[in-house]
KEKOL-422200 format. One record per residue: residue in three letters; x, y, z of N, C-alpha, C in turn. Coordinates in steps of 0.1 Angstrom, whole numbers, always signed. Atoms other than C-alpha are relative to their C-alpha. Layout:
   residuo   neast   nnorth     nup   caeast   canorth    caup   ceast   cnorth     cup
       ALA       X        Y       Z        X         Y       Z       X        Y       Z
...
***
This chain:
   residuo   neast   nnorth     nup   caeast   canorth    caup   ceast   cnorth     cup
       UNK     +10      -11      +2       -1        +3      -2     +10      +10      +0
       UNK      -8      -15      +1      +12       +36      -6      +2       +6     +11
       UNK      +0       -4     -11      +21       +48     +24      -2      +13      +7
       UNK      -1      -12      -2      +19       +86     +18     -16       +2      -4
       UNK     +14       -3      +4      -17      +100     +15      -1       +9      -8
       UNK      +2       -6     +14      -26      +117     -15     -12      +15      +0
       UNK      +9      -13      -4      -49      +153     -21      -6       +0     +10
       UNK      +9       +0      -8      -73      +146      -5      -2      -14     +14
       UNK      -2       +5     -14      -59      +127     +24      -5      -16      +7
       UNK      -1      +16      +3      -65       +91     +14     +12       -9      -3
       UNK      -7       +5      -3      -46       +67     +22      +6      -15     -16
       UNK      +1       +6      +8      -39       +53     -16      +2      +10     -15
       UNK      -5       -7     +12      -27       +67     -52     -14       +3      -5
       UNK     +18       -6      +9      -52       +89     -72      -2      -10      -8
       UNK     +13      +14      +8      -59       +62     -97      -1       -6      +2
       UNK      +6      +10     -10      -67       +38     -72     -13       +8      +9
       UNK      +6       -4      -7      -88       +63     -61     -12       +7      +1
       UNK      +7       +0      +7     -124       +69     -71     -10      +12      +6
       UNK     +16      -12      -9     -147      +102     -59      -7       +6     -15
       UNK     +11       -4      +4     -177      +113     -65      -3      +16      +1
       UNK      +7      -19      +2     -182      +156     -83      -7       +0      +5
       UNK     +13       -7      +1     -214      +168     -72      -1      +11      -9
       UNK      -2       -7     +13     -214      +185    -105     -15       +9      -4
       UNK     +18       -9      +4     -244      +218    -106      +5       +6     -16
       UNK      -5       -4     +14     -230      +226    -141      +9      +22      +4
       UNK      -4      -17      -6     -217      +262    -121     +20       -4      -1
       UNK     -13       -7      +6     -179      +274    -126     +11       -9      +9
       UNK      -5       +6     -10     -171      +260     -89      +2      -15      +1
       UNK      +4      +19      +3     -183      +222     -93     +13       +1     -10
       UNK      -5       +3     +13     -167      +220    -129     +10       +3      -1
       UNK     -23       -5      -6     -128      +231    -116      +2      -12      +4
       UNK      -2      +11      -4     -136      +207     -89      +3      -10      -4
       UNK      +2       +9      +8     -141      +179    -112     +13       +3     -12
       UNK     -13       -3      +4     -111      +192    -135      +9       -1     +10
       UNK      -8       +3     -13      -92      +195    -108      +7      -14      +7
       UNK      -3      +11      -7      -98      +160     -95      +7      -13     -17
       UNK      +0       +4      +7      -94      +146    -128     +14       +0      -9
       UNK      -8       -6      +0      -62      +167    -136     +12       -4      +9
       UNK      -7       +4     -10      -45      +151    -106      +1      -16      +0
       UNK      +4      +13      -3      -55      +117    -116      -8      -15      +4
       UNK     +16       -1      -8      -86      +107     -95      -6       -7     -13
       UNK      +7       +7      +4     -111       +86    -110     -10       +4      +4
       UNK      +8       -8     -10     -138      +109    -109     -14       -4     -14
       UNK     +15       +3      +5     -176      +102    -113     -10      +17      +3
       UNK     +16      -11      -3     -204      +134    -118      -4       -3      -2
       UNK     +15       +1      -5     -232      +135    -106      -7      +15      +0
       UNK      +5       -6      +1     -258      +161    -113     -11       -4      +3
       UNK      +8       +4     -10     -291      +165     -96     -10       +8      -5
       UNK      +8       -8      +3     -320      +172    -115     -11       +0     +11
       UNK      +3       +1     -14     -339      +187     -87     -15      +11      +4
       UNK     +15       -4      +1     -371      +204     -99      -1       +4     -14
       UNK      -3       -5     +20     -386      +212    -132     -11      +13      +1
       UNK      +1      -20      +2     -385      +252    -141     -12       +3      -9
       UNK      +9       -6     +16     -414      +273    -163      +9       +6      -4
       UNK      -3      -10     +10     -405      +293    -190      +3      +10     +16
       UNK      +2       -9      -3     -406      +319    -161     +13       -4      +8
       UNK     -15       +6      -5     -374      +306    -146     +13       +1      -9
       UNK     -10       +7     +13     -352      +301    -181      +8      +15      +0
       UNK      -8      -10      +1     -338      +337    -174     +11       +0     +14
       UNK      -4       -5     -13     -329      +336    -136      +8       -3      +2
       UNK     -10       +6      -2     -297      +331    -123      +2      -11     +13
       UNK      +4       +8      -5     -301      +302    -104      +8      -15      -1
       UNK      -9       +9      +3     -285      +268     -99     -10      -11      -5
       UNK      +3      +18      -1     -293      +234    -107     -14       +4     -11
       UNK      +7       +2     +11     -313      +245    -136      +0       -7     -11
       UNK      -3      +10      +8     -319      +226    -169     +12       +5     -12
       UNK     -12       +5      +9     -291      +245    -184     +10       +0      +7
       UNK     -10       +0     -12     -267      +242    -156      +5      -16      -2
       UNK      -5      +12      -1     -270      +203    -161      +3       -4     -14
       UNK     -11       +7     +10     -263      +204    -199     +14      +10      +1
       UNK     -10       -2      -5     -236      +225    -188     +10      -11      +8
       UNK      -9      +11      -7     -225      +199    -164      +2      -11     -18
       UNK      -4      +11     +12     -226      +172    -195     +10       +5     -10
       UNK     -14       -1      +8     -204      +195    -216     +13       -1      +4
       UNK      -7       -2      -8     -181      +197    -186      +5      -15      -8
       UNK      -3      +11      -1     -181      +163    -184      +9       -7      -9
       UNK      -3       +5     +12     -178      +156    -218     +19       +7      -6
       UNK     -12       -4      +2     -147      +179    -222     +10       -6      +8
       UNK      -4       +7     -10     -132      +158    -191      +6      -10      -2
       UNK      +2      +20      -5     -139      +123    -200      -1       -4     +10
       UNK      +0       +7     -12     -152      +115    -171     -17       -3      -2
       UNK      +8      +10      -2     -179       +95    -159      -9       +9      -4
       UNK      +9       -7     -12     -212      +115    -153     -17       -9      +0
       UNK     +14       +3      -2     -248      +108    -143      -9      +14      +4
       UNK      +6      -18      -2     -277      +131    -139     -10      -13      +8
       UNK      +6       +8      -8     -298      +119    -110     -19       -1      +2
       UNK     +12       -6      -1     -343      +128    -112      -2       +7     +17
       UNK      +2       -2     -10     -346      +139     -78     -15      +10      +6
       UNK     +12       -4      +8     -379      +160     -86      -8       +1     +20
       UNK      +5       +3     -12     -399      +144     -57      +6       +3     +17
       UNK      -8       -3      -8     -375      +143     -33      +5      +17      +6
       UNK      -4      -13      -1     -364      +179     -35     -15       +7      +2
       UNK     +15       -7      -6     -404      +191     -29      -3       -7     +12
       UNK      +8       +5     -14     -410      +168      +0     +12       +8      +9
       UNK      -8       -3     -15     -374      +174     +19      +3      +19      +2
       UNK      -5      -16      +3     -367      +214      +5     -15      +11      -2
       UNK      +5      -10      +7     -396      +233     -14     -12       -3     +16
       UNK     +15       +4      -5     -431      +216     +12     +11       +8     +12
       UNK      -8       -9     -11     -401      +229     +43      -3      +14      -1
       UNK      +8      -13      +3     -403      +261     +27      -6      +11      +2
       UNK     +16       -3      -2     -437      +268     +25      -2       -1     +15
       UNK     +10       +6     -18     -449      +252     +62      +7      +15      +3
       UNK     -11       -2      -4     -414      +269     +70     -11      +23      +1
       UNK     +10      -17      +0     -433      +311     +60     -14       -1      +2
       UNK     +15       -1      -3     -470      +302     +67      +6       -5     +17
       UNK      -7       -3     -16     -449      +300    +107      +2      +11      +6
       UNK      -6      -17      -2     -439      +333    +103     +13       +2      +2
       UNK     -19       -1      -7     -402      +322    +103      +0       +7     -17
       UNK     -13       +2     +13     -377      +327     +75     +11      -12      -1
       UNK      -3       +9      +2     -364      +298     +61     +12       +0     -11
       UNK     -10       -8     +11     -330      +293     +45      -5      -21      -8
       UNK      -6      +12     +11     -331      +265     +17      +6       -8      +0
       UNK     -17       +6      +4     -299      +260     +11      +4      -11      +8
       UNK      -2      +10     -11     -291      +242     +46     -12      -12      -3
       UNK     +11       +6      +1     -327      +222     +39      +8      -15     -13
       UNK      -1       +7     +12     -313      +209      +6     +15       -5      -3
       UNK     -19      +13      -3     -271      +199     +16      -1       -5     +11
       UNK      +3       +9      -8     -291      +186     +47      -8      -16      -8
       UNK     +10      +11      +3     -317      +161     +29      +7       -8     -14
       UNK      -1       +7     +13     -312      +154     -11     +16       +2      -1
       UNK     -18       +1      +8     -271      +165     -20     +10      -11     +13
       UNK      -6       +4      -5     -256      +154     +13      -9      -17      +4
       UNK      +2      +11      -5     -277      +123     +24      +1       -8      -7
       UNK      +6       +6      +6     -291      +110      -6     +10       -1      -9
       UNK     -13       +1     +10     -259      +119     -29     +12      -14      +5
       UNK      -6       +7     -16     -238      +106      +9      -4      -16     -14
       UNK      -1      +11      +1     -254       +72      -5      +2       -5     -13
       UNK      +2       +9     +15     -255       +67     -39     +18       -3      +1
       UNK      -9       +2      +4     -217       +76     -36      +5      -11      +8
       UNK      -9      +14     -13     -207       +50      -8     -12      -13     -15
       UNK      -1      +10      +4     -230       +25     -33      +6       -4     -10
       UNK      -8       +0     +16     -207       +32     -65     +16       -5      +7
       UNK     -10       +6      -3     -180       +20     -40     +15      +15      -1
       UNK     -15      -12      +3     -162       +58     -44      +3       +2     +17
       UNK      -4       -2     -12     -135       +66     -16      -4      +14      +9
       UNK      +0      -17      -7     -147      +106     -11     -11       -2      -8
       UNK      +7      -13      +7     -176      +128     -21      +6      +17      -4
       UNK      -7      -14      +1     -161      +160     -34     -10      +12      -5
       UNK      +8       -6      +1     -186      +189     -35      +9      +19      -5
       UNK     -10       -9      +0     -170      +224     -48     -10      +12      +9
       UNK      +2       -8     -12     -184      +244     -14     +12       +8      +3
       UNK     -14       -8      -9     -161      +269      +4      +2       -1     +13
       UNK      +0       -1     -16     -156      +260     +30     +19      -13      +0
       UNK      -8       +2      -4     -119      +244     +47      -4      -15      +8
       UNK      +5      +11     -10     -124      +203     +56     +16       -6      +6
       UNK     -17       +6      -9      -88      +193     +78      -1      -15      +6
       UNK      +5      +13      -5      -87      +159     +89     +22       -2     +10
       UNK     -17       +4      -4      -60      +151    +116      -4      -10     +11
       UNK      +4      +19     -10      -60      +116    +135      -9       -4      -2
       UNK     +11      +10      +9      -85      +104    +114     -10       +4      +0
       UNK      +8       -3      -3     -110      +129    +121      -3      +15      -5
       UNK      +2       -8     +12     -124      +157     +99      -6       +9      +6
       UNK      +7      -10      +3     -134      +188    +105      +0      +17      -4
       UNK      +4      -12     +11     -154      +221     +87     +10      +13      +5
       UNK      -7      -14      -7     -130      +253     +89     -15      +14     -10
       UNK      +3      -11     +12     -141      +288     +73      +6       -1      -9
       UNK      -4       -2     +13     -131      +293     +34      +9      +10      +3
       UNK     -10      -11      +4     -101      +313     +32      -5      +19      -4
       UNK      +9       -5      +4     -122      +335      +9     -17       +2      +7
       UNK     +15       -3      -5     -147      +350     +35     -10       +2     -12
       UNK     +14       +1     +11     -169      +361      +8      -7       -7      -6
       UNK      +5      +13     +10     -178      +331      -3      +1      -12     +10
       UNK      +7      +14      -8     -179      +311     +26     -15       -3      -1
       UNK     +11       +7      -6     -201      +289     +30      -1      -14     +10
       UNK      +2       +4     -17     -200      +273     +63     -14       +0      +8
       UNK     +11       +5      -4     -229      +283     +78     -14       -7      -8
       UNK      +5       +7      +9     -249      +266     +48      +3      -15      +2
       UNK      +4      +15      +1     -236      +235     +62      +1       -6     +15
       UNK      +0       +6     -19     -236      +234    +102      -3      -16      -3
       UNK      +9      +13      +1     -260      +202     +92      +4       -6      +1
       UNK     -10       +9      +5     -234      +182     +80      +6      -12     +10
       UNK      -6       +9      -8     -229      +149     +98     +10       -3      +4
       UNK     -12       +6      -5     -198      +134    +120      +8       -6     -12
       UNK      -6       +7     +13     -199      +109     +91      -1       -1     -13
       UNK      +3       -5     +13     -208      +128     +61     +16      +11      +1
       UNK     -12      -12      +0     -176      +150     +74      +9       -7      -3
       UNK      -3      +14      +0     -157      +118     +75      +8       -1     -19
       UNK      -1       +5     +17     -161      +112     +36      -4      +13     -11
       UNK      -4      -15      +7     -164      +146     +24      +9       +4      -2
       UNK     -12       -8      +4     -138      +164      +2      -4      +17      -4
       UNK      +1      -10      +4     -137      +205      -4     +12       +8      -6
       UNK     -18       -5      +5     -105      +216     -27      -4      +12      +4
       UNK      -2      -20      -4     -116      +251     -25      -3      +11      +7
       UNK      +1       -7     -18     -117      +256     +11     +11      +12      -1
       UNK     -18      -13      -3      -78      +276      +5      +1       +7     -11
       UNK      +2      -11     +18      -88      +291     -34      -9      +13      +6
       UNK      +8      -14      +3     -104      +329     -36      -4       -6     -14
       UNK      +9       +0     +10     -130      +326     -63     +10       +1     -10
       UNK      -5       -4     +15     -108      +348     -90      +6      -17      +0
       UNK     -10       +4      +1      -81      +319     -86      -6      -14      -4
       UNK     +13      +14      +7     -110      +290     -93      -8       +3     -17
       UNK      +2       -5      +9     -119      +311    -122     +11       -3     -12
       UNK     -12       +0      +6      -86      +308    -134      +1      -15      -3
       UNK      -5      +12      +4      -75      +274    -131     -17       -9      -8
       UNK      +8       +8      +6     -111      +266    -146      +2       +9     -16
       UNK      -8       -6     +21      -96      +292    -180      +7       -8      -6
       UNK     -13       +1      +7      -67      +271    -176      -5      -19      -9
       UNK      +7       +7      +0      -90      +242    -179      -3       -6     -13
       UNK      +3       -9      +8     -102      +256    -208     -14      -11      +4
       UNK     +13       +6      -3     -139      +246    -192     -11      +12     -10
       UNK     +10      -10      +9     -169      +264    -210      -4       +7      +6
       UNK      +2       +0     -10     -182      +273    -179      +2      +11      +6
       UNK      -9       -4      -5     -150      +294    -167      -6      +16      +4
       UNK      +4       -8      +3     -166      +329    -172     -15       +3      +8
       UNK     +16       +6      -5     -207      +318    -163      +2       +7     +16
       UNK      +6       -5      -9     -222      +340    -134      -3       -5      +9
       UNK      +4      +12      -8     -226      +327    -103     -12       +2      +5
       UNK     +15       +3      +0     -262      +315     -95      +0       +6     +13
       UNK      +6       -8     -13     -280      +341     -72      -8       -2      +8
       UNK     +16       +4      -4     -318      +332     -66      +1      -15      +4
       UNK      +5      +22      -7     -332      +297     -43      +2       -3     -14
       UNK      +1       +9     +14     -330      +276     -73     -18       +0      -4
       UNK     +14       +0      +7     -370      +276     -75     -10       +7      +9
       UNK      +9      -13      +2     -378      +308     -68     +11       +6      -9
       UNK      -6       -9     +12     -376      +330     -97      -2      +14      +3
       UNK      -6      -10      -2     -360      +362     -92      -5       +7      +9
       UNK      +1       +2     -14     -361      +359     -52     -13       +4      -2
       UNK     +14       -4      -4     -400      +363     -55      -3      -15      +4
       UNK      +0      +13     -14     -406      +337     -25     -18       +1      +0
       UNK     +14       +1      -2     -445      +348     -24      -3       -8      -9
       UNK      +5       +4     +14     -452      +336     -63      +1      -14      +6
       UNK      -4      +18      +3     -438      +300     -53      -9       +4     +11
       UNK     +10       +1      -7     -460      +301     -20      -9       +3      -3
       UNK     +13       +0      +5     -490      +310     -38      -2       -6     -12
       UNK      +0      +13     +12     -486      +281     -63      -6      -13      +8
       UNK      +2      +11      -6     -481      +256     -37     -17       +3     +10
       UNK      +9       +0      -6     -505      +274     -13      -9      +14      +2
       UNK     +10      -15      +1     -526      +298     -23     -12       +7     +10
       UNK     +12      -10     -13     -553      +302      +6     +13       +4     +11
       UNK      -9       -4      -7     -521      +314     +21      +1      +10      +6
       UNK      -8      -18      +3     -521      +351     +15     -17       +2      +8
       UNK     +16       +1      -5     -556      +362     +45      +8      +11      +1
       UNK      -5      -11      -6     -551      +395     +54      -1       +2     +13
       UNK      -3       -2     -18     -549      +404     +93      +5      +13      +2
       UNK      -1      -11      +0     -540      +432    +112     +18       +6     +10
       UNK     -10      -12      +3     -509      +455    +114      +1       +7     +19
       UNK      +6       -3     -12     -505      +461    +152     +17      +12      +8
       UNK      -9       -1     -10     -481      +481    +175      +5       -3     +11
       UNK      -7       +7     -12     -458      +475    +207     -15       -3      +9
       UNK     +10       -2      -8     -488      +490    +223     -15      -10      +0
       UNK      +8       +3      +7     -510      +464    +205     -13       +3      -4
       UNK     +11       -7      +5     -531      +488    +189      +0       -3     -16
       UNK      -3       +7     +10     -541      +476    +155      +4      +21      -7
       UNK      -2      -13      +7     -523      +508    +128      -6       -6     -13
       UNK      +3       +1     +22     -530      +491     +90      -3      -14      +3
       UNK      +0      +17      +4     -534      +456     +76      +9       -1     -11
       UNK     -12       +7      +9     -514      +434     +59     -11       -8      -7
       UNK      +4      +15     +10     -523      +407     +28      +3      -10      +1
       UNK      -7      +17      -1     -504      +374     +43     +14       +6      +5
       UNK     -14       -5      -9     -479      +374     +68     +14       -7      -7
       UNK     -16       +3      +4     -456      +356     +46      +6      +11      -9
       UNK      -5      -10      +8     -451      +389     +27     +18       +8     +13
       UNK      -1       -9     -13     -432      +399     +59     +13      -11      +9
       UNK     -12       +5      -7     -396      +387     +76      +5      +13     +12
       UNK      -7       -7     -15     -380      +400    +114      +8      +13      -8
       UNK     -13      -17      +3     -363      +438    +105      -7       +4     -14
       UNK      +7       -9     +13     -381      +445     +77      -5      +14      -2
       UNK      +1      -12      +6     -386      +479     +65      -9      +11      -9
       UNK     +11       -3      +7     -403      +484     +33      -9      -12      +2
       UNK     +14       -1      -1     -438      +479     +23      -6       -8     +13
       UNK      +9       +3     -13     -453      +479     +57     -16       +3      -1
       UNK     +11      -16      +1     -471      +508     +42     -11       +3     +12
       UNK      +3      -10      -7     -480      +525     +75     +12      +11      +5
       UNK      -5      -13      -2     -473      +556     +83      +7       +5     +12
       UNK      +0       -3     -11     -455      +572    +117     +11      +11      +1
       UNK      -9       -9      +1     -432      +600    +130     +12       -7      -2
       UNK     -14       +5      +5     -403      +575    +128      -2      -16      -7
       UNK      +4      +12      +5     -398      +542    +110      -1      -10      +3
       UNK      -1       +9      -5     -410      +514    +115      +3      -12      -4
       UNK      -4      +13      +2     -400      +476    +113      -9      -13      +8
       UNK      +3       +5      -7     -412      +448    +118      +9      -11      +9
       UNK      -5       +5     -14     -407      +433    +155      +0      -15      +2
       UNK      +6      +14      -1     -425      +400    +156     -10       -3     -13
       UNK      +9       +2     +13     -448      +378    +128      -4      -12     +17
       UNK      +3      +20      -7     -474      +353    +152      -9       +2     -14
       UNK      +5      +11      +9     -488      +331    +132     -11       -4      +3
       UNK      +7       +4      -5     -512      +322    +152     -17       +7      +1
       UNK     +11      -12      +2     -532      +354    +153      +0       +4     -17
       UNK      -5       -8     +15     -520      +364    +117      +0      +11      +3
       UNK      -6      -15      -7     -508      +396    +131     +18       +1      -2
       UNK     -14       -1      +1     -476      +414    +123      -1      +12     +11
       UNK      +1       -7     -12     -463      +434    +154     +17      +13      -8
       UNK     -18       -8      +4     -441      +467    +140      +6      +13     +15
       UNK      +0      -16     -13     -423      +492    +167     +15       +7     -11
       UNK     -11       -7      +6     -395      +516    +160     +20      -16      -2
       UNK      -9      +10      -2     -358      +499    +156     +11       -3      +9
       UNK      -8       +8     -11     -341      +498    +187      -5      -14      +3
       UNK     +12      +12      -6     -373      +471    +197     +12      -10     -14
       UNK      -5       +8     +11     -353      +449    +170     +13       -9      +5
       UNK     -16       +7      -8     -322      +442    +198      -2      -10      +2
       UNK      +3      +11      -6     -320      +409    +211     +11       -8      +6
       UNK     -11       +9      -6     -290      +390    +231      -7      -17      +8
       UNK      +7       +9      -3     -315      +359    +240      -3      -14     -11
       UNK      +9       +3      +7     -320      +332    +217      -2      -17      +5
       UNK      +3      +10      -1     -335      +295    +220      +2       -7     -17
       UNK      +0      +13      +6     -325      +267    +196      -6      -11      -6
       UNK      +4      +13      -1     -340      +234    +184      +9       -6     -13
       UNK      -9       +9     +18     -329      +206    +160     +16       +2      +3
       UNK     -11       -1      +3     -295      +208    +171     +11      -11      -6
       UNK     -10      +10      +6     -263      +192    +154     +17       +6      +7
       UNK     -12       +0      -5     -232      +190    +173     +13       -3      -1
       UNK     -10       +7      +6     -198      +185    +158     +12       +0      +9
       UNK      -6       +0     -12     -181      +191    +192      -5      -10     +14
       UNK      +6       +7     -10     -182      +175    +221      +0      +13     +12
       UNK      +5      -12      -9     -199      +198    +251      +3       +6      +5
       UNK      -3       -1     -12     -172      +202    +268      +8      +19      -1
       UNK      -7      -14     +15     -162      +232    +234     -13      +13      +9
       UNK      +8      -13      -2     -194      +252    +249      +3       +5     +19
       UNK      -6       -2     -16     -180      +256    +287      +9      +13      -1
       UNK      -8      -11      -2     -159      +287    +275      -9       +8     -11
       UNK      +5       -6      +6     -170      +314    +251      +2       +2     -15
       UNK      -4       -6     +18     -174      +314    +213      -7       +8      -6
       UNK      +8      -10      +8     -187      +331    +182     -14      -11      -8
       UNK     +18       +5      +6     -223      +327    +163      -3       +9     -10
       UNK      +8       -9     +10     -235      +337    +132     -13       -2      -2
       UNK     +11       -1      -4     -269      +345    +132      -8       +1     -13
       UNK      +2       -8     +15     -276      +355     +95     +10       -8     -14
       UNK     -20       +6      +8     -249      +338     +63      +0      +15      -1
       UNK      -7      -14      +2     -239      +374     +54      +3      +10     +14
       UNK      -4       -9     -10     -236      +384     +90     +17       -2      +7
       UNK     -13       +0      -1     -204      +391    +113      -5      -14     +15
       UNK      +0       +4     -13     -193      +367    +142      +1       +3     +10
       UNK      +9       -7     -10     -209      +374    +170      +7      -13     +16
       UNK      +0       +6     -12     -192      +363    +210     -13       -3      +7
       UNK     +17       +6      -3     -218      +339    +225      +2      -10     +14
       UNK      +1      +10      -9     -226      +318    +257      -9      -10      -4
       UNK      +4      +10      +0     -236      +286    +248      -6       -8     +10
       UNK      +4       +6     -11     -257      +268    +271      -9      -16      -1
       UNK     +10      +15      +3     -270      +225    +257     -11       -2      +9
       UNK     +11       +0     -10     -302      +218    +271      -6      -14      -1
       UNK      +4       +7      +3     -319      +184    +271      -6       +2     -13
       UNK      +4       -3      +7     -339      +175    +244      +4       +6     -18
       UNK      +1      -11     +16     -321      +190    +213      +2      +12      +1
       UNK      -5       -8      +1     -319      +224    +222      +8       +8      +8
       UNK      -8       -5      -7     -302      +252    +237      -2      +15      -1
       UNK      +1      -14      -2     -298      +287    +247     +10       +9      -1
       UNK     -15      -12      +0     -274      +315    +235      -5      +10      +1
       UNK      -1      -27      -4     -264      +354    +250      +8       -1      -9
       UNK      -8      -13      +9     -253      +374    +227      +8      +12     +14
       UNK     -12      -12      -9     -219      +395    +247      -8       +9      -4
       UNK      +5      -10      +5     -238      +425    +225     -10       -8      -6
       UNK     +10       +2      +7     -269      +425    +213      -5       +4     -18
       UNK      +2       -2     +13     -280      +420    +175     -12       +1      -2
       UNK      +8       -5      +4     -308      +434    +155      -6      -14     -17
       UNK      +3       +7      +7     -329      +414    +134      +0      -12      +1
       UNK      -2      +11      -3     -327      +379    +145     -13      -11      -5
       UNK     +17       +8      +2     -358      +353    +133      +3       -9      -6
       UNK      -2      +16      -4     -368      +322    +139      -3       -3     -16
       UNK      -2      +11      +8     -362      +293    +113     +13       +5      -9
       UNK     -11       -2      +2     -328      +310    +102      +9      -11     +11
       UNK     -11      +10      -1     -295      +287    +110      +9      +13     +15
       UNK     -11       -8      -6     -271      +298    +141     +10       -6      +4
       UNK      -7       +8      +1     -244      +285    +136     +18       +4      +6
       UNK      -9       -1     -15     -212      +279    +165     +13       -3      -9
       UNK     -15       +2      +1     -175      +285    +159     +11       +3     +13
       UNK     -12       -9      -7     -143      +288    +179     +17       +1      -8
       UNK     -14       +0      +6     -105      +297    +172     +10       -5      +1
       UNK      -9       +7      -5      -79      +277    +173     +13       +1     -16
       UNK     -11       -2     +12      -46      +271    +146      -2       -1     -15
       UNK      -1       -7     +15      -62      +266    +116     -11       +9      -8
       UNK      +7      -13      +8      -87      +293    +115     -14       +0     +11
       UNK     +11       +1     -16     -124      +295    +131      -9      -13      -6
       UNK      +9       +8      -2     -140      +257    +129     -10       -3      +4
       UNK     +14       +3      -7     -175      +251    +129      -3      -12     +14
       UNK      +7       +5     -16     -191      +235    +159     -11       -4      +1
       UNK     +17       +2      +7     -224      +234    +145     -10       +4      +4
       UNK     +10      -11      -1     -255      +245    +153     -15       -3      -1
       UNK     +14       +1      -5     -293      +248    +157      -9      +10     -10
       UNK     +10       -9      +6     -327      +264    +140      -1      +10     +13
       UNK      +4       -9      -2     -336      +298    +152     -15       -4      +9
       UNK     +16       +4      -8     -372      +289    +179      -2      +14      +3
       UNK     +12      -11      -5     -377      +323    +195     +16      +11      +2
***
């Protein structure tokens, strides 16, 4: 047996190592497939067909569309690697779209990209990769995985503008030991340069910006399609419980929102709370958005509980900063988060992800879903 680890930390020659690369048709996953092929690995590219897009999304900047599947197929042909398309529309509808709709109807602000990674991308693709006897599942996510003493930990990417660790907090320990993220040390410009050197047709392709099944960011139209009964008028109240306006459906609002409230006051009003049971929106001045205490549900922990005896960092939105906090893990998969400094606009349905800093960077310790 080869005594040295290969570039993805496996004790085999690349030519004896089979990797499945999740190919979305974008520049990142295509570049990863090209890197693996160039290094001599036995590469199988897999593209997921997740939803049936209508005409209205054809021009939208989304991932996993019909155009993306064609791009992935072209890249696979260029690289001369095996390529499979898996048709997961039903799994995606049940695991991601239905959750997205139900979460909005509860007055939450969901993150379908986390659900997608947690279900079809990592769980189902993980199982398929194992069935194909692959040694690793490789993706184009911008996170670092560092293996030390047969244990793999996840870290924020070098390119903090691209870091996707927030969206991967629900990755399990078993999945993490099997996954590889070759782009974690690269800047986005470096990835595009590699794609150009490999002469890939997607080297200059724009990044996907929208949620894949939400055309042009119009999530209300998606909810209308699946739950047309959900647009019920209700009261807009101030913090003194006085009715000051009427809304056309709570799904049109998120915590911290200012625009679109359509109620005038002497100072700007923000959505402070959404009460789905009473179909009410509570609004008030910005200072009422500040929060220090958060309750989390459905924890996924990637570190021992003694890590939480000291102050750690948390992120409460994908584009947010790291905030210093104390964590108290409670029974039944709940946790209390106490921020050392208050933060505005923390919304139920979003994720709260835990980090601590060590010699390798900011390590992901897990996280949970914001309940209240």
